[in-house]
N, C-alpha and C positions, 0 to 999 in steps of 0.2 A: 460883344460876345460875353455870355454869362459863364460863370464857373460851373463845374459838373455837379455841384451840390448847393443846396440852399441853406440848410441848417441841420441840427441834430440834437439828440438828447440821449441820455443813458439811463439804465435802470440799476437796481441794487445788486444785480448779478454781473455788473460791468459790461452788459451788452450795449453796443452803440447803435442807435437808429439814425441813419443819415437820409434826410429828405433830398431826393434828386429832382431834376426838372422834367423827368419822364412821367407823363400822365399815365394812370393805370387803366383808363377806359371809363371809370365812373366819373361823373361830372364833378370837377373841382378836387379830385383825388390825385395824389402823386405817390409813386413808389418810394418807399423807405427801405434802403438796404440795411440789413442787420448783420453786425459783426460781433463775434464773441470776444471775451476778454483778452484773447491773444491776437485779435485783429483778423481772424479768419472769417470769411464770408459765411453766414449761417442761413440766409434766406431773405425774403422780401415781404413787406406788408403794405397794403394800400390804405393811406390815411388822408383825410381831407386837408387841403392846403391851410397852413396856419399863417399865411400872409407875411412872410419875411420880406418880400419885395412886392410893391404895389398894394392895391386894396384887397383886403381879405373878405371872402364870402364863405370861407370854410372854417377850419378850426382856429381858435384864438389862443389855445394853450394845449400842450401835449406833455404827458408824463407817463413813464412806465414804472410800475412797482408791483411786486409780488404776483407776477404772471398776468398782469392786466395792463392795458393801455387806457389811460384816461385822457379825455380832452373835451373842451367846450367849443361849440361851433355856433355860428349865427345862422338861424333858420331864415326862411324866405320873408318872414314877418319882421325880421330884425331883432328877435329875442335870442338871448344866449341859452343854449341847452347843453347839458352834459351828455357825453357818449362814453360808454365803457365797454371794452372788448376783452375777452379772455384769450390769452395766448396759449397755443398748444406746443 
C-alpha cells in the first residue's frame, strides 16, 4: 500500500503543493492539492509526474515562485524541456 501523497513543494507565499497518486486524466499527470499558509485546502492543479517513485517520464523538477509553476520534463525523444505555467 502506498501513502496518500508522493511529494510536495512550497512557494514564496507559503502555499504547499502536495502531489497525490490520483491521476488527473492527462497522460502522466497527477493532481497536486494546494494548501494555503494556514493549511487550508485552496484548490488543485494537474502537473506531470516528477518521478518520486519508479521511472520518470514526466517532470524532473518542479518549483513555484511569483505566481508561476516551473518544471522540466522529459519529452518523448528523451530531451529535457522547461514548462512554465501562470497561476490564477
